[in-house]
N, C-alpha and C positions, 0 to 999 in steps of 0.2 A: 612574559607577554601573553595577553589573552588571545585565545583563538577566535576567529570569526566563524559564526554558525552559518553554513551555506547549504541550501537544499541540494541534494544529489541531482534532481531534475527540477528546474524552476517551473513553478506554476502547477505542479501536480498535487501539492498539499499545502496547508497553512495551519499555523497555530494561532487561533483566534481567541477572543475573550470568551466565546461560547465553547471552546475546546478545540482539540486537534481534529481536522477534517481533511479528507481527500477532496480534491477539486476535479470535477468533470466538466463537460460541456453538454448543453442541450440545444437541439435544433428548434428554432421557433416555428418552423413550418410543420414539422411532423412529431415533435416532442421526443425524438430519439436521444438517448443518453450515451455518452462516451467516456470511458476511462480505459487507458490513458486518454486525456483530453484530445479533442480534434479542433484545430483552429482554422483549417483551410476550407473544408467543405463537408457537408453531411454525407456520411458513408452508408446511409440507409438506402438501398436500391429502390425502395418504394416511395421515397420522399418526393413530394411534388416540386421541390426545389425552391430556391429563392429565400430560404430562411436564414436568419442570423444565428451564429453559434454563440451562446451565452454561457459564461462560467457559472456553475452551480456547485454549492457544497453538497457532498454526498452523505448518506447516512453514517452516523458515527458508530453504529452497531450493526451486527449481522449474525449469521449462524454459520458454523463450520460446515462446509460443503465437502471438503476433503483435506487431507494433510499427509505429510511425509517428512522424513529427515534426510539431510545430506551428510553422509558419513565419509565423503572423500573430498579432496582438494580439486576443484574444477580446473580444467586446463585453461591456458591463455585464450582469450584476452582477460580472464578473471585475474585481478591483481591480489596477490597475497605474498607474504614473506615466507619463502621456502624453508627458512631456518627456524621459524616459529612452529610450535606444535599445532596440529590441525584441531580445531574445535568444531564438532558437529553442530548443525543448525537445523531448525524446524521451519518448514514452509507450510503455509496455511492458505487454502482457497476458501474465501468467505463470500457467501451470498448476502449482499447488503440488504438491510431490512426493508426500506421503502422501494428501492430501485429494482431489486430482484436480479441484479447483475452480479457475476462472480468476479472477485478481485483477488489476485494473488499477492502475498507478502510474507515476510519472515515473521515468526512469532517473537514476542518480546523476550529479552534475555531471561534465562531460567525456565522458560516454558518448553517442555519436551513433548514428544508424541504421547508419552504416558499421561500427560495432563489434559489431552484433548479427546473429544468424542464428536462424531458427526452429529450435527444438530445443536451443538453447544453454542450458547450465546457468547460472542466476543465483541470487543470494541477496538477501534483503531486508536493508536497512540503514537506519539513522536518517538523517534529512536535515533541512534547514532550508527552510521554505516562504517565510518572510518575517521581517523584523525591524523593530521600531519602537524608540522611545526606551527603553522599559522591558521589552519582551518579544521573545524569540526564539520564533517559532511553528514547532514541529517537526512532521514528517510522516515517511512512509516513502518509500524509493526502492529501485530494483533496480539491481544491478551484476553484470556477468559474474563468475563464479567464476574465479579465476586458473587459466590453462591450459585453459579451457573450450572453446576453438575446436578 
């Protein structure tokens, strides 16, 4: 049986013909950008108000702002199999190219802290967070742009 590909959080990213993109929202009154997206009201305290929140694709590339690795199994409510060996993972904070906002995400499989440098160009790509019998849960990841070092 084929697994259904399902985003971990609906509406936060899309795999489009132009490539994988994070989706944010922009206030039409003050141009404030939000990720994670905001669909209820503009959170900018200086906004004159009354603006619609419009979905916008965010930059597919950015620069590493910071990074670290997770070498321990997080406590609940994190879900993991306690009988499976723990695999360290790399977290990357990326300043998006056009927006200048910093977005946090995991690095693509195989990318470790040894592969990253502050200021290095990276791109957002689709990834798999988890799988069960019927579902592949998808998310976003960051990977270095080829030749970025």
